[in-house]
All heavy atoms as an XYZ file, in Angstrom:
917
protein
N      71.635     -9.136    126.075
C      70.417     -8.798    126.773
C      69.465     -8.128    125.788
O      69.834     -7.178    125.128
C      70.736     -7.873    127.947
C      69.540     -7.521    128.762
S      69.980     -6.558    130.220
C      70.864     -7.778    131.139
N      68.249     -8.604    125.687
C      67.299     -8.086    124.712
C      66.385     -7.006    125.285
O      66.070     -6.041    124.632
C      66.455     -9.227    124.162
C      67.254    -10.234    123.376
C      66.384    -11.352    122.888
C      67.230    -12.369    122.147
N      66.471    -13.494    121.675
N      65.918     -7.166    126.513
C      64.946     -6.260    127.097
C      65.639     -5.276    128.039
O      66.190     -5.668    129.048
C      63.887     -7.064    127.865
C      62.815     -6.188    128.466
O      62.712     -5.013    128.050
O      62.094     -6.671    129.337
N      65.618     -3.999    127.675
C      66.255     -2.976    128.489
C      65.234     -2.110    129.208
O      65.575     -1.054    129.730
C      67.162     -2.104    127.621
C      68.474     -2.756    127.333
C      68.597     -3.671    126.305
C      69.577     -2.477    128.096
C      69.806     -4.288    126.036
C      70.790     -3.077    127.837
C      70.902     -3.983    126.802
N      63.986     -2.544    129.292
C      62.962     -1.741    129.949
C      63.272     -1.505    131.422
O      62.861     -0.504    131.982
C      61.588     -2.410    129.834
C      61.054     -2.371    128.412
O      61.544     -1.535    127.621
O      60.165     -3.172    128.098
N      63.985     -2.405    132.047
C      64.209     -2.324    133.486
C      65.679     -2.202    133.866
O      66.043     -2.469    135.004
C      63.614     -3.554    134.164
C      62.133     -3.688    133.903
O      61.418     -2.698    133.854
N      61.673     -4.900    133.719
N      66.526     -1.779    132.938
C      67.959     -1.662    133.216
C      68.295     -0.180    133.416
O      67.957      0.661    132.597
C      68.810     -2.263    132.081
C      70.286     -2.139    132.393
C      68.438     -3.726    131.856
N      68.966      0.098    134.529
C      69.269      1.474    134.915
C      70.768      1.638    135.184
O      71.410      0.751    135.742
C      68.526      1.831    136.201
C      67.043      1.807    136.062
C      66.239      0.693    136.085
C      66.193      2.906    135.865
N      64.931      1.066    135.923
C      64.871      2.421    135.786
C      66.403      4.281    135.766
C      63.780      3.254    135.611
C      65.309      5.109    135.586
C      64.025      4.603    135.504
N      71.273      2.791    134.815
C      72.620      3.202    135.192
C      72.469      4.205    136.335
O      71.747      5.191    136.218
C      73.345      3.861    134.018
C      74.683      4.397    134.381
N      75.766      3.577    134.604
C      75.131      5.652    134.590
C      76.805      4.304    134.913
N      76.450      5.581    134.922
N      73.124      3.922    137.453
C      73.030      4.768    138.642
C      74.436      5.190    139.028
O      75.372      4.399    138.947
C      72.377      3.989    139.817
C      72.174      4.893    141.009
C      71.072      3.342    139.383
N      74.583      6.443    139.439
C      75.899      6.898    139.880
C      75.757      7.854    141.056
O      74.745      8.511    141.235
C      76.687      7.557    138.739
C      75.972      8.699    138.062
C      76.160     10.008    138.485
C      75.114      8.463    136.990
C      75.503     11.055    137.857
C      74.458      9.503    136.363
C      74.650     10.806    136.803
O      73.997     11.838    136.190
N      76.789      7.865    141.869
C      76.836      8.710    143.058
C      78.235      9.303    143.157
O      79.221      8.578    143.031
C      76.529      7.879    144.314
C      76.584      8.595    145.654
C      75.487      9.666    145.744
C      76.447      7.603    146.790
N      78.281     10.613    143.352
C      79.560     11.314    143.444
C      79.806     11.788    144.875
O      78.867     12.071    145.610
C      79.552     12.540    142.529
C      79.503     12.195    141.069
C      79.676     13.447    140.214
N      79.701     13.081    138.832
C      78.706     13.321    137.976
N      77.612     13.922    138.378
N      78.804     12.954    136.726
N      81.072     11.941    145.217
C      81.435     12.505    146.508
C      81.079     13.979    146.568
O      81.049     14.671    145.545
N      80.794     14.464    147.759
C      80.514     15.890    147.944
C      81.691     16.709    147.433
O      82.843     16.441    147.786
C      80.283     16.198    149.419
C      79.040     15.528    149.963
O      78.059     15.333    149.258
N      79.086     15.161    151.223
N      81.411     17.695    146.600
C      82.439     18.562    146.036
C      83.534     17.762    145.325
O      84.692     18.159    145.293
C      83.053     19.466    147.117
C      82.032     20.254    147.872
C      81.691     19.905    149.166
C      81.387     21.320    147.266
C      80.732     20.610    149.867
C      80.424     22.034    147.956
C      80.091     21.688    149.263
N      83.151     16.590    144.810
C      84.060     15.671    144.112
C      85.162     15.121    145.028
O      86.193     14.659    144.563
C      84.652     16.318    142.859
C      83.595     16.716    141.844
C      84.203     17.291    140.607
C      83.114     17.677    139.621
N      83.645     18.284    138.415
N      84.939     15.190    146.333
C      85.898     14.639    147.290
C      85.801     13.120    147.328
O      84.780     12.538    146.970
C      85.637     15.190    148.696
C      85.954     16.656    148.809
O      86.845     17.157    148.131
N      85.237     17.346    149.664
N      86.863     12.492    147.820
C      86.862     11.039    147.974
C      85.803     10.601    148.985
O      85.548     11.291    149.975
C      88.224     10.539    148.449
C      89.274     10.590    147.362
O      88.929     10.875    146.197
O      90.450     10.330    147.689
N      85.201      9.466    148.704
C      84.249      8.844    149.618
C      84.839      7.567    150.196
O      84.475      7.151    151.282
C      82.939      8.487    148.892
C      82.192      9.663    148.340
S      80.529      9.235    147.724
C      80.885      8.081    146.423
N      85.720      6.933    149.448
C      86.294      5.646    149.826
C      87.809      5.810    149.838
O      88.415      6.160    148.844
C      85.851      4.564    148.855
C      84.382      4.648    148.524
C      83.957      4.924    147.239
C      83.423      4.489    149.508
C      82.607      5.019    146.933
C      82.074      4.588    149.217
C      81.666      4.859    147.927
N      88.415      5.555    150.990
C      89.816      5.909    151.200
C      90.794      4.754    151.041
O      91.986      4.980    150.895
C      89.984      6.523    152.585
C      89.101      7.735    152.787
C      88.082      7.713    153.727
C      89.274      8.885    152.024
C      87.262      8.822    153.901
C      88.459      9.987    152.197
C      87.464      9.957    153.139
O      86.648     11.038    153.305
N      90.295      3.532    151.116
C      91.209      2.395    151.066
C      90.447      1.144    150.610
O      89.245      1.192    150.369
C      91.870      2.177    152.433
C      90.844      2.058    153.541
O      89.889      1.299    153.443
N      91.037      2.832    154.614
N      91.174      0.056    150.517
C      90.587     -1.204    150.046
C      89.478     -1.704    150.978
O      88.479     -2.238    150.525
C      91.680     -2.262    149.887
C      91.246     -3.480    149.127
C      90.949     -3.188    147.659
O      91.358     -2.179    147.099
N      90.214     -4.073    147.037
N      89.657     -1.513    152.287
C      88.621     -1.937    153.238
C      87.302     -1.206    152.982
O      86.229     -1.804    153.059
C      89.062     -1.689    154.684
C      90.138     -2.655    155.139
O      90.317     -3.713    154.499
O      90.798     -2.344    156.148
N      87.378      0.094    152.710
C      86.162      0.858    152.397
C      85.473      0.296    151.157
O      84.256      0.145    151.123
C      86.489      2.329    152.149
C      86.807      3.106    153.408
O      86.614      2.560    154.516
O      87.253      4.261    153.281
N      86.262     -0.018    150.146
C      85.680     -0.506    148.894
C      85.082     -1.900    149.064
O      84.016     -2.188    148.507
C      86.714     -0.470    147.777
C      87.070      0.961    147.391
C      88.130      1.023    146.324
C      88.467      2.473    146.027
N      89.533      2.596    145.043
N      85.698     -2.744    149.837
C      85.123     -4.067    150.123
C      83.821     -3.910    150.886
O      82.821     -4.584    150.594
C      86.134     -4.939    150.901
C      87.291     -5.328    149.990
C      85.456     -6.179    151.485
C      88.464     -5.953    150.711
N      83.807     -2.982    151.842
C      82.594     -2.728    152.602
C      81.469     -2.233    151.692
O      80.315     -2.628    151.848
C      82.877     -1.716    153.715
C      81.735     -1.608    154.674
O      80.758     -0.923    154.388
N      81.861     -2.270    155.797
N      81.813     -1.389    150.724
C      80.810     -0.891    149.774
C      80.218     -2.050    148.971
O      79.003     -2.122    148.770
C      81.416      0.177    148.844
C      80.482      0.496    147.692
C      81.719      1.432    149.636
N      81.068     -2.962    148.505
C      80.564     -4.134    147.766
C      79.556     -4.902    148.615
O      78.474     -5.269    148.150
C      81.702     -5.076    147.368
C      82.425     -4.671    146.137
C      83.696     -4.215    146.051
C      81.919     -4.678    144.794
N      84.008     -3.936    144.741
C      82.936     -4.211    143.957
C      80.693     -5.024    144.242
C      82.776     -4.084    142.580
C      80.536     -4.908    142.862
C      81.564     -4.441    142.054
N      79.915     -5.156    149.860
C      79.010     -5.894    150.747
C      77.685     -5.160    150.932
O      76.606     -5.772    150.912
C      79.670     -6.134    152.113
C      80.829     -7.090    152.023
O      80.895     -7.928    151.129
N      81.763     -6.962    152.950
N      77.736     -3.856    151.092
C      76.523     -3.072    151.303
C      75.699     -2.946    150.021
O      74.477     -2.861    150.075
C      76.873     -1.724    151.914
C      77.349     -1.903    153.354
C      77.926     -0.658    153.964
N      78.511     -0.969    155.254
C      77.849     -0.995    156.402
N      76.561     -0.707    156.426
N      78.464     -1.287    157.525
N      76.369     -2.954    148.866
C      75.632     -2.984    147.593
C      74.791     -4.253    147.493
O      73.609     -4.207    147.138
C      76.600     -2.951    146.410
C      76.966     -1.624    145.811
C      78.021     -1.816    144.732
C      75.758     -0.903    145.270
N      75.411     -5.386    147.790
C      74.694     -6.657    147.685
C      73.571     -6.747    148.719
O      72.499     -7.265    148.433
C      75.655     -7.843    147.811
C      76.594     -7.889    146.648
C      77.942     -7.698    146.676
C      76.256     -8.077    145.269
N      78.459     -7.773    145.400
C      77.445     -8.002    144.514
C      75.053     -8.298    144.599
C      77.470     -8.143    143.131
C      75.090     -8.444    143.216
C      76.274     -8.363    142.503
N      73.789     -6.233    149.911
C      72.744     -6.219    150.928
C      71.573     -5.350    150.486
O      70.406     -5.740    150.633
C      73.310     -5.720    152.262
C      72.341     -5.709    153.435
C      71.800     -7.108    153.721
C      73.034     -5.144    154.670
N      71.867     -4.192    149.923
C      70.806     -3.311    149.413
C      70.043     -3.998    148.282
O      68.818     -3.914    148.205
C      71.398     -1.984    148.936
N      70.765     -4.685    147.413
C      70.113     -5.390    146.303
C      69.190     -6.489    146.820
O      68.038     -6.603    146.377
C      71.162     -5.968    145.363
N      69.681     -7.283    147.753
C      68.853     -8.356    148.318
C      67.627     -7.804    149.030
O      66.537     -8.365    148.945
C      69.671     -9.205    149.287
C      70.694    -10.139    148.668
C      71.587    -10.740    149.755
C      70.012    -11.233    147.873
N      67.793     -6.694    149.723
C      66.704     -6.119    150.505
C      65.633     -5.442    149.654
O      64.510     -5.268    150.110
C      67.256     -5.109    151.506
O      68.112     -5.747    152.412
N      65.988     -5.049    148.431
C      65.038     -4.312    147.593
C      64.656     -5.046    146.312
O      63.967     -4.480    145.465
C      65.616     -2.930    147.220
O      66.849     -3.108    146.508
C      65.841     -2.079    148.455
N      65.116     -6.276    146.159
C      64.780     -7.028    144.953
C      65.436     -6.476    143.700
O      64.875     -6.560    142.613
N      66.615     -5.942    143.850
C      67.358     -5.352    142.736
C      68.440     -6.326    142.290
O      69.074     -6.967    143.111
C      68.015     -4.025    143.186
O      66.995     -3.145    143.660
C      68.777     -3.364    142.058
N      68.653     -6.425    140.986
C      69.761     -7.226    140.458
C      70.870     -6.279    140.020
O      70.622     -5.310    139.299
C      69.310     -8.055    139.263
C      68.366     -9.178    139.617
C      67.981     -9.948    138.375
O      67.270     -9.446    137.522
N      68.476    -11.172    138.291
N      72.086     -6.546    140.446
C      73.237     -5.748    140.036
C      73.898     -6.427    138.853
O      74.302     -7.581    138.941
C      74.227     -5.588    141.204
C      73.572     -4.850    142.365
C      75.483     -4.855    140.729
C      74.422     -4.782    143.611
N      74.002     -5.709    137.750
C      74.679     -6.237    136.563
C      76.171     -5.958    136.629
O      76.984     -6.811    136.268
C      74.107     -5.594    135.297
C      72.657     -5.911    134.974
C      72.207     -5.103    133.771
C      72.496     -7.396    134.703
N      76.532     -4.759    137.053
C      77.937     -4.389    137.157
C      78.056     -3.177    138.067
O      77.092     -2.441    138.265
C      78.532     -4.079    135.777
O      77.851     -2.986    135.187
N      79.240     -2.994    138.589
C      79.507     -1.829    139.429
C      80.984     -1.490    139.342
O      81.823     -2.374    139.214
C      79.113     -2.105    140.873
N      81.268     -0.203    139.399
C      82.635      0.294    139.438
C      82.713      1.241    140.629
O      81.946      2.199    140.716
C      83.022      1.035    138.145
C      84.416      1.622    138.255
C      82.916      0.112    136.953
N      83.630      0.956    141.528
C      83.796      1.777    142.723
C      85.145      2.475    142.628
O      86.193      1.832    142.661
C      83.715      0.923    144.000
C      82.368      0.208    144.062
C      83.936      1.778    145.235
C      82.295     -0.879    145.108
N      85.110      3.785    142.481
C      86.308      4.606    142.428
C      86.415      5.381    143.734
O      85.511      5.334    144.563
C      86.238      5.541    141.224
C      86.048      4.806    139.889
C      85.606      5.756    138.806
C      87.317      4.086    139.503
N      87.511      6.083    143.933
C      87.696      6.787    145.200
C      86.617      7.840    145.459
O      86.131      7.974    146.581
C      89.063      7.462    145.258
C      90.209      6.462    145.312
O      89.956      5.279    145.634
O      91.351      6.865    145.031
N      86.235      8.601    144.427
C      85.315      9.707    144.657
C      83.932      9.552    144.024
O      83.120     10.466    144.079
C      85.942     11.027    144.204
C      86.123     11.097    142.706
O      86.002     10.099    141.998
N      86.436     12.274    142.215
N      83.667      8.420    143.422
C      82.327      8.164    142.892
C      82.176      6.686    142.542
O      83.138      5.930    142.591
C      82.018      9.047    141.688
C      82.798      8.734    140.452
N      84.138      9.057    140.299
C      82.423      8.133    139.300
C      84.539      8.662    139.102
N      83.526      8.095    138.475
N      80.945      6.307    142.228
C      80.696      4.926    141.807
C      79.612      4.892    140.747
O      78.783      5.795    140.646
C      80.345      4.030    142.993
C      79.182      4.402    143.894
C      77.877      3.853    143.367
C      79.427      3.855    145.272
N      79.659      3.862    139.921
C      78.675      3.603    138.879
C      78.123      2.205    139.096
O      78.886      1.276    139.369
C      79.322      3.647    137.484
C      79.880      4.973    137.117
N      79.148      5.907    136.434
C      81.102      5.524    137.340
C      79.901      6.980    136.240
N      81.098      6.770    136.791
N      76.807      2.060    138.960
C      76.161      0.768    139.139
C      75.142      0.587    138.028
O      74.367      1.509    137.751
C      75.421      0.688    140.501
C      76.273      1.243    141.640
C      74.969     -0.728    140.789
C      75.474      1.623    142.853
N      75.133     -0.570    137.399
C      74.086     -0.929    136.446
C      73.212     -1.979    137.103
O      73.718     -3.011    137.554
C      74.680     -1.456    135.141
C      75.421     -0.372    134.393
O      74.993      0.770    134.357
N      76.545     -0.711    133.807
N      71.919     -1.674    137.185
C      71.001     -2.543    137.912
C      69.771     -2.861    137.071
O      69.437     -2.143    136.134
C      70.546     -1.903    139.251
C      71.729     -1.628    140.153
C      69.733     -0.639    139.026
N      69.114     -3.945    137.465
C      67.790     -4.258    136.927
C      66.802     -4.001    138.051
O      66.921     -4.567    139.137
C      67.697     -5.720    136.459
C      68.685     -5.988    135.332
C      66.268     -6.044    136.016
C      68.751     -7.438    134.888
N      65.854     -3.114    137.775
C      64.821     -2.772    138.743
C      63.578     -2.388    137.960
O      63.667     -1.831    136.881
C      65.294     -1.629    139.638
C      64.399     -1.213    140.770
C      63.860     -2.334    141.622
O      62.786     -2.820    141.331
N      64.586     -2.750    142.640
N      62.420     -2.697    138.486
C      61.172     -2.552    137.733
C      60.851     -1.114    137.343
O      60.276     -0.876    136.288
C      60.008     -3.153    138.507
O      59.877     -2.493    139.754
N      61.205     -0.135    138.177
C      60.855      1.249    137.861
C      61.737      2.214    138.630
O      62.567      1.818    139.442
C      59.378      1.525    138.151
C      58.976      1.201    139.583
O      59.852      1.182    140.465
O      57.786      0.961    139.805
N      61.524      3.498    138.381
C      62.311      4.537    139.030
C      62.162      4.494    140.551
O      63.126      4.714    141.280
C      61.886      5.904    138.486
C      62.782      7.025    138.974
O      64.007      6.921    138.789
O      62.249      7.990    139.544
N      60.968      4.194    141.031
C      60.738      4.101    142.480
C      61.574      2.980    143.087
O      62.122      3.124    144.185
C      59.255      3.899    142.779
N      61.691      1.860    142.385
C      62.520      0.757    142.861
C      63.988      1.126    142.922
O      64.703      0.747    143.855
N      64.454      1.887    141.931
C      65.839      2.367    141.928
C      66.051      3.300    143.120
O      67.060      3.219    143.819
C      66.188      3.074    140.596
C      67.561      3.711    140.667
C      66.111      2.104    139.435
N      65.084      4.161    143.378
C      65.179      5.082    144.516
C      65.232      4.324    145.838
O      66.011      4.678    146.735
C      64.002      6.058    144.524
O      64.091      6.934    143.433
N      64.420      3.284    145.981
C      64.439      2.471    147.200
C      65.802      1.810    147.390
O      66.356      1.804    148.493
C      63.358      1.393    147.160
C      61.954      1.949    147.275
O      61.795      3.125    147.678
O      61.012      1.203    146.951
N      66.344      1.252    146.315
C      67.656      0.619    146.359
C      68.725      1.614    146.797
O      69.524      1.351    147.703
C      67.989      0.031    144.977
C      69.429     -0.332    144.781
C      69.972     -1.448    145.409
C      70.245      0.424    143.958
C      71.312     -1.787    145.227
C      71.570      0.092    143.763
C      72.105     -1.023    144.395
N      68.746      2.788    146.163
C      69.772      3.777    146.483
C      69.585      4.361    147.881
O      70.569      4.658    148.558
C      69.799      4.876    145.425
C      70.452      4.429    144.133
S      72.162      3.849    144.334
C      73.012      5.370    144.719
N      68.344      4.522    148.317
C      68.102      5.017    149.675
C      68.701      4.044    150.689
O      69.427      4.448    151.603
C      66.610      5.214    149.923
C      66.301      5.611    151.327
N      66.502      6.883    151.797
C      65.832      4.889    152.368
C      66.175      6.932    153.073
N      65.763      5.733    153.444
N      68.413      2.773    150.515
C      68.945      1.743    151.420
C      70.470      1.748    151.385
O      71.136      1.750    152.427
C      68.395      0.375    151.004
C      68.726     -0.731    151.956
C      67.760     -1.245    152.796
C      69.991     -1.276    152.008
C      68.055     -2.273    153.673
C      70.309     -2.307    152.873
C      69.338     -2.807    153.716
N      71.028      1.750    150.184
C      72.478      1.696    150.016
C      73.157      2.929    150.604
O      74.128      2.823    151.357
C      72.817      1.536    148.531
C      74.279      1.662    148.236
C      75.179      0.724    148.714
C      74.759      2.715    147.477
C      76.540      0.837    148.445
C      76.105      2.839    147.216
C      76.996      1.902    147.696
N      72.664      4.119    150.280
C      73.291      5.349    150.759
C      73.226      5.466    152.271
O      74.181      5.899    152.909
C      72.651      6.565    150.106
C      73.009      6.678    148.635
C      72.532      7.955    148.042
N      73.235      9.045    148.702
C      72.757     10.280    148.771
N      71.596     10.581    148.254
N      73.456     11.232    149.371
N      72.107      5.097    152.848
C      71.987      5.134    154.302
C      73.015      4.194    154.935
O      73.703      4.550    155.891
C      70.567      4.755    154.728
C      70.275      4.810    156.221
C      70.474      6.212    156.760
C      68.850      4.343    156.477
N      73.153      3.022    154.367
C      74.078      2.028    154.887
C      75.534      2.491    154.794
O      76.288      2.402    155.767
C      73.887      0.711    154.127
O      74.764     -0.265    154.591
N      75.951      3.010    153.641
C      77.352      3.425    153.516
C      77.637      4.687    154.325
O      78.738      4.865    154.822
C      77.816      3.582    152.044
C      77.041      4.668    151.312
C      77.783      2.262    151.323
C      77.612      5.018    149.942
N      76.647      5.548    154.469
C      76.836      6.753    155.286
C      77.028      6.384    156.753
O      77.914      6.915    157.430
C      75.655      7.718    155.117
O      75.622      8.167    153.756
C      75.783      8.924    156.038
N      76.218      5.453    157.248
C      76.360      5.020    158.641
C      77.737      4.394    158.871
O      78.387      4.669    159.878
C      75.248      4.044    159.010
C      73.902      4.711    159.135
C      72.770      3.710    159.299
O      72.912      2.518    159.018
N      71.623      4.194    159.747
N      78.162      3.545    157.948
C      79.500      2.937    158.053
C      80.582      4.014    158.076
O      81.461      4.016    158.936
C      79.724      1.973    156.882
C      81.180      1.631    156.659
C      81.813      0.669    157.440
C      81.923      2.288    155.679
C      83.147      0.366    157.247
C      83.261      1.984    155.482
C      83.867      1.026    156.261
O      85.187      0.738    156.074
N      80.537      4.917    157.116
C      81.553      5.955    156.971
C      81.607      6.849    158.216
O      82.685      7.140    158.739
C      81.246      6.786    155.721
C      82.267      7.827    155.424
N      82.176      9.112    155.917
C      83.404      7.780    154.700
C      83.211      9.812    155.492
N      83.966      9.025    154.751
N      80.450      7.289    158.694
C      80.417      8.173    159.857
C      80.956      7.479    161.107
O      81.666      8.095    161.900
C      79.006      8.697    160.097
C      78.574      9.691    159.031
O      79.370     10.113    158.197
N      77.315     10.051    159.045
N      80.621      6.215    161.259
C      81.114      5.466    162.412
C      82.629      5.235    162.312
O      83.362      5.449    163.275
C      80.372      4.128    162.527
C      80.848      3.274    163.648
N      80.522      3.525    164.966
C      81.643      2.178    163.665
C      81.091      2.620    165.742
N      81.779      1.782    164.971
N      83.076      4.826    161.152
C      84.497      4.504    160.988
C      85.401      5.725    161.124
O      86.476      5.659    161.708
C      84.730      3.838    159.643
C      86.201      3.544    159.416
C      86.470      2.657    158.269
N      87.918      2.472    158.161
C      88.473      1.455    157.599
N      87.735      0.507    157.087
N      89.779      1.378    157.521
N      84.952      6.861    160.544
C      85.810      8.043    160.510
C      85.400      9.125    161.516
O      85.965     10.222    161.501
C      85.871      8.592    159.079
C      86.528      7.603    158.158
C      85.773      6.852    157.252
C      87.891      7.368    158.225
C      86.373      5.920    156.427
C      88.509      6.435    157.396
C      87.739      5.717    156.504
O      88.344      4.783    155.698
N      84.451      8.817    162.376
C      84.017      9.728    163.438
C      83.621     11.096    162.890
O      84.105     12.135    163.359
C      85.103      9.859    164.515
C      85.566      8.542    165.043
N      84.789      7.774    165.886
C      86.694      7.832    164.820
C      85.430      6.664    166.178
N      86.582      6.657    165.533
N      82.766     11.073    161.885
C      82.251     12.296    161.265
C      80.725     12.236    161.244
O      80.123     11.231    161.626
C      82.803     12.476    159.830
C      84.312     12.666    159.848
C      82.437     11.305    158.940
N      80.122     13.328    160.788
C      78.667     13.382    160.643
C      78.325     13.874    159.261
O      79.146     14.486    158.579
C      78.056     14.331    161.674
C      78.196     13.867    163.093
C      77.567     14.853    164.063
O      77.231     15.975    163.704
N      77.411     14.426    165.294
N      77.100     13.636    158.839
C      76.627     14.118    157.554
C      76.453     12.993    156.554
O      76.709     11.831    156.843
N      76.007     13.374    155.379
C      75.753     12.390    154.340
C      77.023     12.110    153.550
O      77.909     12.954    153.453
C      74.658     12.861    153.365
O      75.086     14.087    152.757
C      73.343     13.083    154.076
N      77.076     10.932    153.001
C      78.194     10.542    152.147
C      77.716     10.637    150.706
O      76.737     10.016    150.320
C      78.642      9.112    152.465
C      79.852      8.599    151.710
C      81.083      9.438    152.062
C      80.101      7.150    152.040
N      78.371     11.431    149.921
C      77.964     11.610    148.534
C      77.041     12.799    148.370
O      76.519     13.340    149.346
N      76.869     13.193    147.141
C      76.012     14.331    146.847
C      74.582     14.048    147.282
O      74.181     12.893    147.437
C      76.027     14.655    145.341
O      75.681     13.477    144.612
C      77.393     15.140    144.897
N      73.839     15.107    147.477
C      72.475     14.975    147.999
C      71.604     14.095    147.096
O      70.750     13.375    147.573
C      71.860     16.350    148.173
C      70.532     16.338    148.840
C      70.284     17.654    149.547
N      69.036     17.650    150.240
C      68.841     17.184    151.458
N      69.840     16.639    152.103
N      67.671     17.239    152.029
N      71.808     14.201    145.829
C      71.042     13.372    144.898
C      71.996     12.458    144.141
O      73.176     12.751    144.010
C      70.261     14.225    143.882
O      71.190     15.030    143.151
C      69.252     15.112    144.581
N      71.466     11.369    143.657
C      72.248     10.461    142.822
C      71.701     10.553    141.408
O      70.550     10.914    141.198
C      72.168      9.026    143.357
C      70.788      8.449    143.370
C      70.309      7.738    142.285
C      69.951      8.638    144.462
C      69.033      7.219    142.280
C      68.672      8.116    144.475
C      68.213      7.406    143.381
N      72.541     10.240    140.445
C      72.104     10.263    139.062
C      71.591      8.899    138.641
O      72.036      7.872    139.145
N      70.632      8.910    137.730
C      70.119      7.648    137.193
C      69.549      7.903    135.806
O      69.032      8.962    135.510
C      69.068      7.060    138.110
C      67.817      7.902    138.244
C      66.868      7.273    139.266
N      65.812      8.147    139.663
C      65.870      9.045    140.640
N      66.988      9.218    141.298
N      64.834      9.771    140.945
N      69.684      6.880    134.996
C      69.144      6.946    133.640
C      68.857      5.531    133.172
O      69.648      4.625    133.431
C      70.130      7.621    132.701
N      67.734      5.343    132.488
C      67.469      4.011    131.929
C      68.408      3.752    130.758
O      68.758      4.658    130.009
C      66.008      4.109    131.468
C      65.728      5.562    131.308
C      66.661      6.293    132.229
N      68.850      2.511    130.628
C      69.702      2.134    129.502
C      68.815      1.677    128.350
O      67.811      1.004    128.563
C      70.674      1.034    129.916
C      71.657      1.418    131.009
C      72.572      0.247    131.343
C      72.466      2.627    130.626
N      69.209      2.026    127.135
C      68.373      1.760    125.960
C      68.787      0.543    125.158
O      68.007      0.013    124.392
C      68.363      2.980    125.036
C      67.873      4.238    125.704
C      66.427      4.133    126.087
C      65.945      5.448    126.667
N      64.734      5.315    127.423
N      70.032      0.111    125.300
C      70.463     -1.025    124.494
C      71.875     -1.451    124.846
O      72.488     -0.947    125.781
N      72.407     -2.394    124.068
C      73.725     -2.950    124.329
C      74.828     -1.889    124.315
O      75.759     -1.957    125.101
C      74.057     -4.051    123.326
C      73.345     -5.341    123.645
O      73.058     -5.635    124.805
N      73.035     -6.122    122.615
N      74.731     -0.910    123.428
C      75.756      0.134    123.353
C      75.752      0.962    124.633
O      76.816      1.301    125.150
C      75.556      1.031    122.132
C      75.900      0.355    120.818
C      77.332     -0.171    120.796
O      78.263      0.564    121.190
O      77.523     -1.329    120.400
N      74.578      1.315    125.153
C      74.498      2.029    126.431
C      75.143      1.206    127.544
O      75.888      1.738    128.358
C      73.040      2.310    126.823
C      72.454      3.533    126.144
O      73.193      4.203    125.404
O      71.260      3.792    126.351
N      74.864     -0.071    127.564
C      75.404     -0.930    128.600
C      76.929     -1.007    128.512
O      77.614     -0.921    129.524
C      74.782     -2.327    128.515
C      75.123     -3.297    129.631
C      74.698     -2.751    131.001
C      74.455     -4.650    129.385
N      77.458     -1.137    127.301
C      78.908     -1.172    127.121
C      79.551      0.156    127.541
O      80.619      0.171    128.136
C      79.276     -1.498    125.682
C      79.142     -2.969    125.344
C      79.804     -3.318    124.042
C      78.924     -2.901    122.879
N      79.430     -3.348    121.583
N      78.891      1.271    127.223
C      79.425      2.591    127.584
C      79.480      2.797    129.093
O      80.328      3.514    129.600
C      78.592      3.710    126.948
C      78.793      3.787    125.448
O      79.776      3.205    124.935
O      77.954      4.418    124.785
N      78.552      2.185    129.798
C      78.486      2.376    131.251
C      79.389      1.412    131.946
O      79.611      1.461    133.106
C      77.055      2.208    131.735
S      75.985      3.534    131.172
């Protein structure tokens, strides 16, 4: 990949580093909701890693506002799923998500 102007690394952690995804069904559901968020916001997903207590996503999006729109859609979707499935209330993941633009191939490999 030559142009990294629009490539972002995004991550979301569980509250107090607690687990957000408890089983394989949760993780499959997250994949589905990632793709739905991407389709709905015009975001391309390059890669994603879903762990029990956090996730990392590398995306192509035109700007920081686009990344925020993508994550807002995604977080709302996974929170609604989680609250319904586990009969709880509140947000899933820390209040803010981390993001950083990637600068080159080495950044992409590291993420």
